[in-house]
C-alpha positions in Angstrom: 50.4 -13.0 9.1 53.9 -14.3 9.6 57.4 -12.6 8.6 57.9 -15.2 6.5 54.7 -15.0 4.8 54.8 -11.7 4.4 58.2 -11.8 2.7 57.1 -14.1 0.0 54.3 -12.5 -0.6 56.4 -9.3 -1.3 58.9 -11.3 -3.3 56.1 -12.4 -5.8 54.9 -8.8 -5.9 58.1 -7.7 -7.0 58.9 -10.3 -9.2 55.4 -9.5 -11.4 55.9 -5.9 -11.0 59.5 -6.2 -12.8 58.0 -8.8 -15.4 55.2 -5.9 -16.3 57.7 -3.4 -16.4 59.9 -5.5 -18.5 57.1 -6.0 -21.0 56.1 -2.3 -21.1 58.3 -0.6 -23.8 61.3 1.8 -22.4 59.5 5.0 -23.1 56.8 4.4 -20.8 59.0 5.3 -17.8 59.9 8.4 -16.9 63.6 9.5 -16.7 66.6 6.9 -17.0 65.3 3.2 -17.5 66.9 -0.1 -18.6 66.5 -1.4 -21.6 63.9 -4.2 -21.0 65.0 -6.5 -23.5 68.7 -6.3 -21.7 68.0 -9.9 -19.6 71.2 -8.9 -17.7 69.8 -5.8 -16.5 66.1 -7.1 -15.5 67.9 -10.5 -13.8 70.7 -7.8 -11.9 67.2 -5.9 -11.1 65.6 -8.9 -9.8 68.4 -10.2 -7.6 68.7 -6.8 -6.0 65.1 -6.6 -5.1 65.0 -10.2 -3.7 68.7 -9.6 -1.9 67.4 -6.2 -0.5 63.8 -7.4 0.9 65.2 -8.7 4.2 65.7 -4.7 4.9 62.5 -3.8 4.9 62.5 -4.7 8.5 64.7 -1.7 9.5 66.3 -4.5 12.1 67.7 -6.4 9.9 70.1 -3.5 8.0 70.9 -2.5 11.2 72.4 -6.2 11.8 73.7 -6.5 8.8 76.1 -3.4 9.4 74.1 -0.7 7.5 74.6 2.4 9.2 72.3 5.3 9.7 74.4 8.6 8.4 72.6 11.8 8.8 69.2 13.1 8.7 66.4 13.0 5.5 68.0 15.0 2.7 65.7 17.1 0.8 66.5 18.7 -2.9 67.5 22.0 -2.1 65.5 23.0 -5.4 62.4 21.5 -4.0 62.5 18.7 -6.8 61.9 15.9 -3.6 63.8 14.1 -1.0 66.3 11.0 -0.7 65.3 9.8 2.9 68.3 8.4 5.4 70.9 6.9 4.0 71.4 3.7 6.0 75.0 3.1 4.7 77.1 -0.4 5.0 81.0 1.3 4.5 82.5 -2.4 3.3 80.3 -2.4 0.3 81.6 1.4 -0.9 82.6 1.0 -4.7 80.5 -2.1 -5.2 78.7 -2.3 -8.7 77.0 -5.8 -7.4 73.2 -6.1 -7.2 73.4 -8.2 -4.3 75.9 -5.5 -2.4 74.4 -1.8 -2.4 75.9 1.0 -0.5 73.1 2.4 1.2 69.5 1.6 1.9 67.4 4.8 2.0 64.7 5.0 4.6 61.5 7.2 5.3 62.2 10.1 8.1 58.8 9.2 9.6 58.9 6.1 12.0 55.9 3.8 11.7 53.9 3.0 14.9 56.6 1.0 16.2 59.5 3.5 15.9 60.9 2.2 12.7 61.6 3.3 9.4 60.1 2.2 5.8 62.5 1.2 3.1 62.3 3.5 0.2 65.3 2.9 -2.0 68.7 1.1 -2.6 71.8 2.9 -3.7 75.3 2.0 -4.8 77.9 4.9 -4.7 81.8 4.8 -5.7 84.4 7.4 -5.6 85.3 9.3 -8.3 89.6 8.4 -9.1 90.5 11.9 -9.9 88.6 13.8 -7.4 87.5 15.9 -10.5 83.7 17.4 -10.9 85.0 18.0 -14.4 85.9 14.4 -15.9 83.9 11.5 -15.8 85.9 8.5 -17.6 85.9 6.1 -14.6 81.8 6.4 -14.6 80.4 2.9 -13.3 77.2 1.6 -14.4 74.8 -0.8 -13.4 71.1 -2.0 -15.1 72.9 -0.6 -18.2 72.7 2.8 -16.9 75.2 5.4 -15.9 75.8 6.2 -12.7 75.2 10.3 -11.9 77.8 12.3 -10.8 80.6 13.0 -10.3 79.3 15.0 -7.4 80.5 16.5 -3.9 80.4 14.1 -1.0 76.6 14.8 0.7 78.5 14.6 4.2 81.9 15.7 6.2 84.6 13.1 4.7 82.6 11.8 2.3 85.0 11.9 -1.4 83.4 13.2 -4.7 81.7 10.2 -6.2 78.8 8.8 -7.9 76.0 7.1 -7.4 73.1 5.4 -8.6 69.4 5.0 -6.9 66.8 2.3 -7.3 63.8 2.8 -5.9 62.4 -0.5 -5.6 60.1 0.3 -2.5 58.4 3.2 -2.9 57.1 4.5 -6.5 58.9 7.7 -7.8 56.9 9.4 -10.5 60.3 10.6 -11.5 61.5 7.1 -12.3 62.6 4.2 -10.5 66.4 5.4 -11.0 65.6 9.0 -10.7 68.1 10.3 -7.5 65.2 12.4 -6.0 62.2 11.3 -5.2 59.7 14.3 -5.8 56.8 12.9 -4.1 59.0 13.0 -0.9 60.1 15.5 1.5 61.8 15.9 4.9 59.8 18.4 6.9 62.3 20.0 9.1 65.3 17.9 8.3 68.5 18.7 6.6 68.8 19.8 3.3 71.2 18.3 0.7 73.1 19.9 -2.4 
């Protein structure tokens, strides 16, 4: 199967899954979820998946300026993992579905030595750097970002973020930050 055929098949599968998600009642999904009647949220989700489908090939993410940042992140309370963040600094602060700040890849590599795309993430700086206030919390897909929270690595400011598990099932919900089905054995623990 050619790369173009695979991409077309992936795009169709994603569109079908979004269509099914849009028809399902909001309470059927664990964790936060956009209101399926919110046409802008549904269209923005479809756009995010369509645009990021090219990053199923990790080499394309690197070519487009996404840089691996740290190692796989485990939740310190044993509630899953996130994976390895590939960050594009030019998209920091974006709430554009076409411009996620980070792509989350698996810690393990495939037989070709490549990581598997699992999720996309948008990040934005907390303006006052005070974890007790949230008056500048952004939102996308009709959902508020998580946070504010401390930075995940040296030099990262207190921030907000929103994950979308578009390429890996997350039993906690498509927009939950940690995926309880994943773990990073022998890798960095994240707080």
